[in-house]
C-alpha positions in Angstrom: 0.0 0.0 0.1 1.2 3.4 -1.3 1.2 6.1 1.8 0.8 9.8 0.3 3.1 12.2 1.5 2.1 14.8 4.3 1.9 18.3 2.4 3.5 20.8 4.0 4.3 24.8 2.8 7.3 27.1 4.0 7.8 30.5 3.1 10.7 32.9 2.6 10.4 36.2 4.1 9.6 37.9 0.9 6.1 35.9 0.5 4.8 35.7 3.8 1.6 36.9 3.2 0.8 35.1 -0.2 2.1 31.6 1.6 -0.1 32.2 4.4 -3.3 32.5 2.0 -1.9 29.3 0.2 -2.3 27.8 3.4 -5.4 28.9 4.2 -6.9 27.7 0.4 -5.6 24.1 1.7 -6.5 23.9 5.2 -3.3 23.7 7.0 -1.0 25.6 9.0 2.0 27.4 7.6 5.4 25.5 8.2 7.9 26.4 11.4 10.8 27.5 10.6 13.5 30.2 11.8 15.3 32.6 9.7 18.2 34.8 10.9 20.6 37.5 9.6 23.7 37.4 11.1 25.8 40.9 11.8 28.4 39.9 9.1 25.2 39.3 6.5 25.1 35.7 6.3 21.9 33.8 6.2 21.0 31.5 8.9 18.0 29.1 8.2 16.2 26.0 11.2 13.3 24.1 10.1 11.5 23.8 13.5 8.9 20.7 12.8 9.3 17.4 11.3 9.8 17.3 7.3 10.8 13.8 7.1 9.1 12.1 3.9 7.1 15.4 3.4 5.7 16.5 -0.1 7.2 20.3 1.2 6.8 23.4 -1.0 8.6 26.9 -0.4 7.2 29.8 -1.7 9.6 32.7 -2.1 9.6 35.4 -4.8 11.7 37.4 -6.2 11.6 41.3 -4.8 14.3 43.7 -3.6 16.8 42.3 -1.9 16.4 39.9 -5.2 19.7 38.2 -4.2 19.1 38.0 -0.6 16.1 36.5 -1.3 17.7 33.8 -4.0 20.1 32.7 -1.7 17.5 32.6 1.6 15.3 30.0 -1.1 18.5 28.3 -1.7 19.5 27.2 2.2 15.9 26.6 2.9 16.3 24.0 0.0 19.0 22.9 1.0 17.8 22.7 5.0 14.7 20.6 4.0 16.9 18.1 1.9 19.2 17.5 4.4 15.9 17.0 6.5 15.1 14.1 4.7 12.0 15.9 2.7 10.5 13.5 0.2 10.2 16.0 -2.3 10.6 19.8 -2.5 9.3 22.0 -4.6 10.4 25.4 -5.1 7.6 28.0 -5.7 8.4 31.1 -7.0 5.8 33.6 -8.6 8.0 35.7 -10.1 11.3 33.8 -11.6 14.2 35.9 -10.7 16.9 37.2 -13.5 14.1 36.3 -16.3 14.8 39.1 -18.3 18.2 37.5 -18.9 17.9 34.7 -20.8 19.9 35.0 -23.6 23.4 35.8 -24.9 22.3 39.2 -27.2 26.1 40.9 -26.1 29.6 39.7 -25.9 30.6 38.2 -22.7 27.8 38.1 -20.5 25.7 35.8 -18.5 22.5 34.2 -18.9 21.5 34.4 -15.5 18.2 32.6 -15.4 19.8 29.3 -16.6 22.3 29.9 -13.7 19.3 30.5 -11.6 18.3 27.4 -12.9 21.3 25.5 -12.0 21.5 27.0 -8.4 18.0 25.6 -7.6 18.5 22.0 -9.0 21.8 21.6 -7.2 20.3 23.1 -4.0 17.8 20.3 -3.8 14.6 21.6 -5.5 12.5 18.2 -7.4 10.2 20.7 -9.2 10.0 24.4 -9.8 6.6 26.0 -9.7 6.5 29.7 -11.4 3.8 32.3 -12.9 4.1 33.8 -16.4 7.7 33.6 -17.1 9.4 37.0 -19.1 10.6 34.3 -21.6 9.0 31.0 -22.3 12.2 29.0 -23.2 13.4 29.5 -19.3 11.7 26.2 -19.2 14.3 24.3 -21.3 16.7 25.7 -18.6 15.6 23.0 -16.0 16.5 19.5 -15.7 14.0 19.0 -13.6 9.9 19.6 -13.9 8.7 22.8 -13.9 5.0 23.8 -14.0 4.5 27.3 -15.8 1.3 28.8 -14.7 -0.3 32.1 -16.1 -2.4 34.6 -14.2 -4.1 35.1 -17.9 -7.7 33.5 -17.3 -7.7 35.7 -14.1 -7.1 39.0 -15.6 -9.2 38.1 -18.7 -12.1 37.2 -16.5 -11.6 40.4 -14.7 -11.9 42.7 -17.8 -14.8 40.5 -19.0 -16.7 40.9 -16.3 -16.2 44.9 -16.2 -17.8 44.4 -19.7 -15.9 47.4 -20.9 -17.6 48.4 -24.1 -15.7 49.2 -27.6 -12.3 47.5 -26.2 -9.3 46.9 -27.8 -6.3 44.7 -26.1 -2.8 46.7 -26.9 0.1 44.5 -26.9 3.6 46.7 -25.6 5.9 45.3 -28.6 6.1 43.0 -31.2 7.5 40.2 -29.1 3.9 40.0 -26.9 1.8 40.0 -29.5 1.4 36.3 -29.6 0.7 36.7 -25.7 -1.9 39.3 -26.3 -3.4 38.0 -29.0 -4.4 35.4 -26.5 -5.9 38.1 -24.5 -7.7 39.6 -27.5 -9.4 36.4 -28.5 -10.8 35.4 -24.9 -12.2 39.2 -24.7 -13.4 39.2 -27.8 -11.7 42.2 -29.1 -9.2 43.3 -31.8 -5.6 43.8 -31.0 -2.8 46.9 -31.4 0.5 46.4 -31.6 3.0 48.8 -30.3 6.2 49.2 -31.9 9.1 49.4 -28.9 12.6 50.3 -29.5 14.9 50.1 -26.3 18.4 51.6 -26.5 21.5 49.4 -25.1 20.7 48.2 -21.4 18.4 51.5 -20.5 15.2 50.7 -18.7 13.3 53.4 -21.2 11.9 52.4 -23.9 10.5 54.4 -26.9 7.7 54.0 -28.6 8.1 54.7 -32.7 4.6 54.0 -34.0 1.8 51.2 -33.7 -0.2 49.0 -35.9 -4.2 49.1 -35.4 -7.2 51.4 -34.4 -7.8 52.9 -30.7 -9.7 56.3 -31.9 -12.4 56.6 -29.6 -11.9 53.1 -28.0 -11.5 51.9 -25.0 -7.9 50.2 -24.5 -6.3 47.6 -22.2 -2.8 47.0 -22.2 -1.9 43.6 -20.9 1.8 42.6 -20.3 3.6 39.9 -18.0 5.3 42.8 -15.6 5.2 46.4 -15.2 9.2 47.1 -14.0 10.1 51.0 -14.0 6.6 51.6 -15.8 8.6 53.5 -18.7 6.6 51.5 -21.4 3.5 51.2 -19.6 3.8 55.3 -19.3 4.6 56.0 -23.2 2.3 53.5 -24.3 -0.6 55.2 -22.6 0.6 58.9 -23.9 0.4 57.4 -27.4 -2.9 55.8 -27.1 -4.1 59.1 -26.2 -2.5 61.0 -29.2 -3.9 58.6 -31.2 -7.3 59.7 -29.9 -8.1 56.7 -27.2 -10.3 57.0 -24.4 -10.4 55.1 -21.3 -6.6 53.5 -21.2 -6.6 50.1 -18.6 -3.5 48.4 -17.8 -3.1 44.6 -16.7 -0.1 42.5 -15.6 0.9 39.6 -13.7 4.1 40.8 -12.1 3.6 44.3 -10.2 7.5 44.9 -10.0 7.0 48.7 -9.8 11.0 49.5 -9.3 12.5 52.8 -9.4 10.2 55.7 -10.6 7.2 53.2 -11.5 4.9 54.5 -9.0 5.4 58.1 -9.5 5.1 57.5 -12.9 2.0 55.6 -12.7 0.4 58.1 -10.0 0.9 60.7 -12.9 -0.2 58.8 -15.9 -3.7 58.8 -17.9 -4.5 55.4 -16.8 -7.5 54.7 -15.2 -7.5 51.2 -13.6 -4.0 49.2 -13.0 -4.6 45.4 -12.7 -2.4 43.0 -11.2 -1.7 40.0 -9.2 -0.2 39.2 -5.7 3.1 37.5 -7.1 4.8 40.4 -5.6 4.3 42.6 -2.7 2.9 46.1 -3.6 2.7 47.7 0.1 5.2 50.4 -1.9 2.3 51.4 -3.9 -0.5 51.2 -1.9 -1.1 54.9 -2.1 -2.2 54.2 -6.2 -5.8 54.8 -6.1 -6.3 52.9 -9.3 -4.5 49.8 -8.5 -6.7 46.8 -8.0 -4.7 43.5 -6.7 -6.2 40.1 -7.7 -5.2 37.0 -5.8 
């Protein structure tokens, strides 16, 4: 007779509210652990309950301080492995270094692949993540990876709003395929922006776009909002082209650098995102809606 391993969920310090919500949904208690940052900046982790032969999930997202949180996750996985957990699944709602997925300049790393190798070496048996910036990252792993998406959650939200004359906007040609899925779901036409980025600068420039948005309500859908430069420029271009209400939907609210200020001063009517990342630093955005 095969015994079913007991399920346990542990959280890193970056994702405690999300992990607690997951446990509430599952009807279990959040796993007990101790994490200490010593004065020399070393991280110490102790698992404070028995996990022998348990099916363990470790939830840790990628938000500042990113390198500390990644190292904390690796140490937690190692501690669980040495405590004889039956299976360890690393749950990374937002995958770290997801943009460093290819060698498009001389003498640069592919850090997304390095992160995959680190997770495997630490002892992870499986990885769960949400809306990778580049789906090809799945191929960096030699262990199973479950790639979840928040597309249905975002689309259902805008579907229920029943916005009239809606056009779905892709922020660049690379995102057109994913945006076309949103457009099909919402039964709306698609417009595509032509975005150019100079070198390693975070600021993107919108040169022109394909599609009709005049006197239309539009929704800009993307996997993440980082510095909000692309969203800001896209909203300006759409407004100049005669668009009416402008909505934004994204899975990952990175909101780094000047993002909150840019979004606050934009013409965007509503920003809809999920809780793959904490949004406490953006709580004064009155038009922000966080789905879970």
